[in-house]
N, C-alpha and C positions, 0 to 999 in steps of 0.2 A: 193467566189464560186470556186468550182473545175471544171476543164475541162479535158477531155481525148483528147490527141492530137495523131494523127496517121500521121507519116511523113516518108519520104524516102530520102536517100542521092543520089545525082546525081553527077557524075564526068563530069563537064562541060569543063574539059581541054582536053578531047578526042573527036574525031569525028569518028563515031557518039558517042553521050553521052552514058555513062554506068550508069545503075541504081543499087544501093545497095539494101540491105534488108530494109524492113519497120521497124520502131520502134514505140513503143507506150509509152507515158509518161503522167502522171497526173500532171497538174500544178494547183497551188492554187493562186488565185488572191487576197486573203485576207492577205497574208503575205506582210507587208510593205517593206521588204527588197528584195522581188522577182522582177525579171524583168517584171513580169506580174501584178504587183500591179496596181490597177486602171482599169484593163481591165474589161469590163462589157458585151461584146458581143463576139460571136465566131470569128467575123472578127478582133476585137481587139487582141484576143489571137493569131490568125493566124499570123497577122503582127508582133506582139511582139516576137513570137517564132522564126520566120524566121530572124528577125532583130538580136535577141540574138545570134543565132548560126552562122549567115552568116557575120555579120558586127561587130565583137567583139571590134575592136580598132578604126575603121574608117568607117563612113557611106558611103564612096565612094570607099572602097576597100573590095572585097570579101575575107573573112578570109581564106578559104581553098577551092579552085576551084575543088579539087579532091573529096570533100565531101560537096557540097552545099546541104543545107537542104530545102526540099519543103514539106509543109504541105498538106496532102491529106484530112483529116477531123478533125474537132473539135466538140466534143460532150459534152454538160453540164452533170456533174455528180450530180445526185440527191440522197440525203441521203435516206436510206431505212427505 
């Protein structure tokens, strides 16, 4: 299944935090090589998306505090 993800980057290294532009991306959970393989709910996709972009090499270290990714919405894409 495909999902449309709307996310924003946040610079958490500054006080106050600064927000970047939103970005939209379609992810496909059917691709076995995708970091979203096996996701079946919008919550699964949200967690996987943030984990993929924020914790690339270590689950305990934020990859880039200047561009932390926060998901705003996840919407299933239905074929027309």
